[in-house]
N, C-alpha and C positions, 0 to 999 in steps of 0.2 A: 504494500500500500504506500509505504514511504517512498520506495523507488519510483512508483508510478507518478506520485506527486512531484518528485524531483525531476523526472523526465519531462513532465508537462511544463514545469517552470523553466527548464533549460531550453525547451522548444520555443517558448514564448520569448525568451531572451534572444535566441538565435534569430527569430523573425524580426524583432525590433532592431537588432544589430544589422541585419541584412538591409532593412529599409533605410537605416541611418547611413549606410555605406553607398546607397544608390545615388549616382550622379544625375543631375538634370541638365538638359541642353535646351537652349532657346532658339527657335527658328523665327526670325524677325518678320514682322508684317512687310509685305511687298515682295516676299520670296515667291518664285514661280514653282508650282507643282504641276508636273506633266503626267498625264494618264491617258488611257484608251478605254473607250466604252466596251463593255462585255456583251452588249445586246443592241439590237436595232431599235431606234426610237423614231416615231413618225407622228406628224399631226393627224394622219389618217387613222392610225391604229391605237394610239395612246390617248390617255386622258390626264387632265390636271391632277396632281398629287400622286401619280404613279411613281413607284420607286425605280431607281436605276443604280447600277454599279459600274465602276471603272477600276482598272488596274494601273498602279504607278509604274511608269516605264523608265524613269530616270531617278537615281537616288539623290537625296539631299545630304550633302556632306558638310560638316562643320569641324574645323580643326583637324582635318584628315580622318575624321571618324564618320562612318555612315550612320546618319541619324534616322532618316526615313528610307528604308530599303526598297529596292525594286520588288514588285510583287505584292506590295501592300494594297489593300482594297479600300477604295473610296465609295462610300454609300451616300446617296442623296435622293432627292425627289424632284419631280417636274413641278416647279412652283408656278409656272405660267404656260398656257398653251392656247393658241388661237388657230383655228383652221383657216385656210385661205378662202375668202369670200368670192362672190360672183362679180363684184365690181372692184373691191380691194383684194386682188388675188395674191396675197402674200401670207404664208404661214409663219407663226412665231412660237418659239419655245424658250423657256428659261430653266436651266438645270442648276439647282442649288446643291452644292456638296455640303454634307453635314458631319460626317464622321470618317476617320481613317483608322483602319485596323492593320496592324503589322502581322507578318507571317507567324510570329510567336504568340499572337493572341492579344497583345497590348492594344488598346484603342483609345482614341482621343477625339474630342469635338473639334470641328473645323469651322472657321469663319472665312469665307472666300468669295471671290467674284470671278466669273469666267471672262477671260480677256481675248482668247483666240481659239479657233477650231479649224482642224484640217481633215480633209478626207470626206467631207459631205458636200456634194455638188450644189453650188449656189448659196451655201450658208455662210453668213458672216455676223460677227458680233456688232450690234447696232447701237447700243447705248451704255451708259455708265452702270446699269444694273446687270449687265452681262447677258441680255436677251439675244437670242439668235434669230435672225430674219432669213427666211427662205428665198428661193429664186422667184423673181417677178415674172408674171405671164403677160405684162402690159404690151411689150413689143410684139409678141406672138398674136395678141388680140388685135392690135392695129393692123398687122399684116393680113389677118383673116378678113377684117372689115374691108381693107383695101382690095383684096382679091375679089370679094363679093361685089364691090362697086365696079371693078374693072370688068368682071364677067357680065354683070348686068348692063353696063354701058355698051359692051360689044354686041350683045344680043339686041339691045335697043337700037343701035346704029343700023343693024341689018334690017330690022323691022320698020323703023320709023325715022331714020336719018338722025339729024342733030337732036331734035326734040326727043326722039325715042331714046337716044343715048343718055340724055340728061335724066329722063324718067327711069330708064333701066338702071343707071348708076345709083340713083337714089334708092330704088327698091332693093338692089343688090346689097348696098351698104346697110340698109335697115335690116335685111335678112341676116347679114353677117353679125351685126350688133346684137340682134335678138338671140342668135345662137351662142354668142360669147357670154351674154348675161345669163344664159341658161346653165352654163357649166362653171364649176368652181375652178380656181386657179391651181397651180401646181403645189402639191403638198411638200412640206419640208421633211426630209428624211435624213437621219443621222445613222448610217450603217454601223454594224459591229466593227470595231477597230478605229472609229473616228477618234482622232487625237484631240484632247481638250487641255488647254493650259489655264490653270486657275492661279490667281494671285491671292496670297494670304492677306486678309484685311485686319487680322488680329494675330498677335504673337502666339506661336504654338510651342508649348513647353512639353518636352518629352523626357520621361524618366528612363535612364539606362537600365538594362536588365541586370539587377544586382546578383552577385554570386550567392548561392544557397547551399547549405549543408543538408544532407539527407537525414531522415530520422534514424536510418540504420546506423550511420556513422556516429550520430549523437548517442544512440543507445549503447554502442560499443564503448564510447568514452565513459559512460556511467559505470560499466562493469570494470 
């Protein structure tokens, strides 16, 4: 009974000593954290508040020591999502990173903002909140309306000369416009592997993995 109590006391002392020996490292605000999406995200398939994960692709090193290792997991959620409309044909997404988990299981809260994205066609960061804006379909819409006017004008010329061309062009353009308004713009898609660059907006304090003694070793010391 006495030995068991002594063992518990020694274990408690060892844990306290281990924590006291643990070093802490500070990753300053403004540091860039690079990671890649582990799944595809789209304004067509996803909803606001859906979770997402990404994997760290470059380590953060301080004083020659790797503080944030490659392979760490970044967890977050879709804080903002807007599907492209029929007139305003641009999709928007904001991905907020909230937590980072190291391969050894240690995890820390994150405060970040997305500054760049690579590998998603037509996607670009558009504002200071880190929102991503998708490709615009405006040029394509104008081209389709123009083709409708041209085709209608050509037929009108054949049928009724100059006046027919004017009327035909107007009708063709109206038909093209009506078809354009009927369809949504191009959805914003971030495929698996899209590279995201986040900037820390608040200091990240990381505790080094402290050395620990096993219970077996401590038990042997008692005897």
